[in-house]
C-alpha positions as CSV (number, residue, x, y, z in Angstrom):
1,M,7.8,-8.7,-19.9
2,I,6.1,-8.7,-17.1
3,K,2.7,-10.7,-16.5
4,L,-0.1,-10.2,-14.0
5,A,-3.2,-12.0,-13.7
6,K,-6.3,-10.6,-11.8
7,L,-6.9,-12.3,-8.8
8,P,-10.4,-13.2,-7.7
9,K,-12.1,-10.1,-5.5
10,E,-9.2,-7.7,-6.4
11,S,-10.0,-4.5,-7.4
12,N,-8.4,-3.0,-10.8
13,E,-6.6,-0.1,-8.6
14,K,-4.9,-2.9,-6.6
15,L,-3.9,-4.6,-9.8
16,M,-2.4,-1.5,-11.1
17,S,-0.6,-0.9,-7.7
18,R,0.8,-4.5,-8.2
19,F,1.9,-3.7,-11.6
20,Q,3.9,-0.7,-10.8
21,K,5.8,-2.4,-7.9
22,K,6.9,-5.0,-10.5
23,L,7.7,-2.1,-12.7
24,T,10.0,-0.4,-10.4
25,G,11.3,-3.7,-8.8
26,S,12.3,-4.5,-12.6
27,R,14.0,-1.2,-13.2
28,I,13.0,-1.3,-17.0
29,V,11.7,2.4,-16.5
30,T,15.0,3.6,-15.7
31,M,17.2,1.4,-18.1
32,K,14.9,2.9,-21.1
33,K,15.2,6.3,-19.5
34,E,19.3,6.0,-19.6
35,R,19.4,4.5,-22.9
36,T,16.8,7.4,-24.8
37,Y,20.2,9.7,-25.1
38,F,23.6,8.9,-25.7
39,K,25.9,9.2,-23.0
40,K,29.7,9.5,-23.4
41,P,32.0,6.5,-22.4
42,V,33.6,7.1,-19.1
43,K,37.5,7.2,-18.9
44,K,39.4,4.8,-17.3
45,R,41.1,7.3,-15.0
46,L,37.8,8.6,-13.9
47,V,36.4,5.0,-13.6
48,R,39.5,4.3,-10.9
49,A,39.1,7.8,-9.1
50,S,35.6,7.2,-8.4
51,A,36.4,3.7,-7.1
52,I,38.7,4.8,-4.7
53,V,36.6,7.6,-3.1
54,R,33.8,5.0,-3.0
55,D,36.2,2.5,-1.0
56,N,37.2,5.6,1.5
57,F,33.4,6.5,1.8
58,R,32.8,2.9,2.8
59,A,36.0,2.3,5.3
60,E,34.7,5.6,6.9
61,K,31.4,4.4,7.0
62,A,32.4,1.0,8.5
63,K,34.6,2.8,11.3
64,K,31.9,4.9,12.5
65,K,29.5,1.9,12.6
66,Y,31.2,0.5,15.4
67,M,32.0,3.5,17.3
């Protein structure tokens, strides 16, 4: 739960912008959107395949970084 207190000489707009930053930083909205609908569980084969692709991409990116 996010709690904010209005600071002295702070406008309502500034308070709302601080609240929005805290809300997006805590990822509450994204988690709520993900849980709104049922999502099938991912199969182990697909998890492994995506991990391999991710590792290959990171390795290529690391090689390009030092060139």
